[in-house]
N, C-alpha and C positions, 0 to 999 in steps of 0.2 A: 465522478469518482470525489471523494473526500477530503477537504483539505488537509486533514491532519496526513497524506500521504504525503505527502511536497513537505510535511514537516520533519515526517517518520525517516522520509529519503531523500535528501536532498540530492544527493549525488549516486546514481544507478548506472550503472554500464550500458544495460542495454534497456532502458523506461520502456520501450512497446512492447515485447515480448514475455518482461518479466510483469510490469502492471495488473495483468490478469491475477497472477500467482502473487503476489505483495498484496492488492488488492483481497482476495480469497480469504488469505491469510490473517489481514484485519478484519478483516469482516468478521471470521470463525474467531476472534481473539474475545474474550469478554471485557477486555483493558479497552481495546480501542474501537471495537463493534459499535457501531448505530444502536 
């Protein structure tokens, strides 16, 4: 998991179930994607 995830989403109500969706969205985003 990229460190940017914790930086962009410091507070997530349900980090475990949402992590996959957030990570997929960030990876798909040309700005945050690796």
